[in-house]
N, C-alpha and C positions, 0 to 999 in steps of 0.2 A: 799208687800203692797207698793211697790215702783214701780210697773210697773218689777222687773229682772224675768228674766224665765232664768232656765236653765236645760240642758238633761244630764245625767248621765248612760251607762252602767249598768244594775241592777247587773252584777259579781262583780262590786267594792265595793258590800254590803254583798260580800259572805263571812260572818264572824258568829262566835257565840259568838262575846265580847256582856259581858252582859250590859255595860255602852253606848253600842251603839257606831254610827259610826256620824263624823262629814259630813254632807251634802252638804252642803254651807257654805260659808263665807259670814256673813253679813254684811251690812254697819250699823253703829252706832243705826240710825235712823228708821231702818228697821225691818218689822216681815216676817215670813214665813208665807203665808197664805193657801196655797193647796199646795198636792202632787197627780199625778194620772200615772199610765203605762201608757205607751203607748206603740204601737207595730212600730216606725219605719216613717209611711207616716200616720199618724193619722195628725186633723188640731187639734188646743188647741183656743178656747174661753176663751178669760179674759173679764171679767166683773166691773165696779169703783162703787163707792159708789153714785154717780152722774148719772147714767143711761146709761154710755158709755160701749159699748164692742167691742173688735176686735177678728178677725178670721183670723188666717195665718198658713202655715205647719210647723208641725213640724219641716221639713225638713230645715227650714230658721234658727234653731239652733243647732248649730256642737255639739257632743257629749264630755263634760270636764268633769275631774278629781273631786271629790268629793268634793275638797276644794275649787275650783275657783268658782269665785262671780256669774258668769253669765253675759248675755246679755239684752238689754232692748227690753223687749214685748211691752210695750204699752208707748209712751207720754202721761202724765198726767200734767192737769190744777194744779195749783199751793195749790190748798185746795181740791183733788179728790185724792183717793187712789183703788188701785184693794182690792175687799171685795172676789170674786168667781173666778174660773177657773173650765173650763171641756173639755174633751176629745170630737171631732166626729170621731167613727170610719169609715173612708173610705171603709172599707172591707164592708160594708152593702149599702143597699140603701137607700140614704139619706132623700129621697123623703117622707116618711114616719116620720121622725124625726123634731121634732122642739124645738125652746128652751123657756124656762118657764125661767120667771124672776118672782121674789115676790120683794114685800117691805118691810119696818118694820112694817107699820101698817096693814098690811095683804092683798095688793091688788096682783093678782096675771094675768097672763096672759099667753098663749102661741103664739110663733109667727114663721113662716116656716123657717126653717134652709136656705132655700135660700136665704131669705131677708138680711142673712148677708153673703156676697161673700168672699172670701178669697184673704187677700191683704198682701202685706208684714208687717211683724214684726216691733214695733216701730212706728206704726202710732197713729192718736189721737183716733181714734175709731170712729163709729157710735151708734147714740141715738137705745138704744134696751128698754128703758121703760121709759115714760114720767112720771116725777115727780113731785110733788107740794105739799104742806102744810098738803092734805088729804090723800096723797098716803104715805108721808113721804118717805127717799132714801130707794135706792136699796137693798137688804137683803142677795139676792143670786140667784144664775142660776142653770139651771140644760139642760142638753141636753134628753129627753124624746121622747118615743111614746105614742100611745094613750093605750096604756095598763099596762102602770107602775103605781104604785102607790105612794105618796108621804107623808113623814113625815113632820112637820112644826115646830119648837121649838121657843119657847119663853122665852127672858130675866128671866121668872118668873116660868122655869120651865114644862109650859103649853106645851102637845102636842097633835096633832091632828094629825088623819090620813086622806086622801082623796084620791080619785080615781083623775089621770090625768085627764081622758077622760072628768070630769066634767069643769073643766077648758076652758073658750071658747078662742078659735083663733083669734086675733087679729092685727093688725100692728104691726111696730117695735114702732110706734109713740105715742102708744096709752097709757092710765093711767092703764088699766087693770079694773076687778072686783073686788068684796069682798071677799076672799076667807077664809077669819079668822075673826073672832073679837076680836081683839088684847085687848080692854079698854086701860089702862094703859101702860101697857107690849106693847113691840116691838118683832118681829120676829129677832131670831138672826141664826137660823140655817134651811136649808130644805135639806133633805136626799130622795132619791128614792129608791125601792125597786120593783122588777119584781114580781106581783101576780101571786103566784101557782094558778093552775088550781085544785079546790078543787074537789077532786073523789066521 
């Protein structure tokens, strides 16, 4: 949540202990907000509550032991914190990938991944979604293709499923379009799944 990232070899978790293993040492006022599997030469995207995002190579983060604290991934403003992360698999052609952003009031858009150039970690990031009182704060990000589908979950337990292709492509600094009517509730999580062709 405070912008710290760390990378640990998967072999460090090769254990059958039923009570789990320590994955990192957290500062007292920090929380773990996400875990992703990477392949060694992927890019990482971190996004903050205030609509900023940073993209950097995972090679900027050296491999550490399970109990290490990690290193700074993004420099945060005093009242901001990280709410989401995703991985860009550079093995694939990234031209057909976009960054989907969604706010807590249900506004969503896709932006071309090329708009988010790779930079060194620990920078302040760039705008990924224009926020205002209508949109609310940022709720989550996902790296998506046109064929993915999205599940959107609110704090009242309502889930909607929609095709990513139905969400318009806009610039980094756009506010997006209303993808889900939230009423009094707020979007708390988004998840993607690859649609299977129905035989």
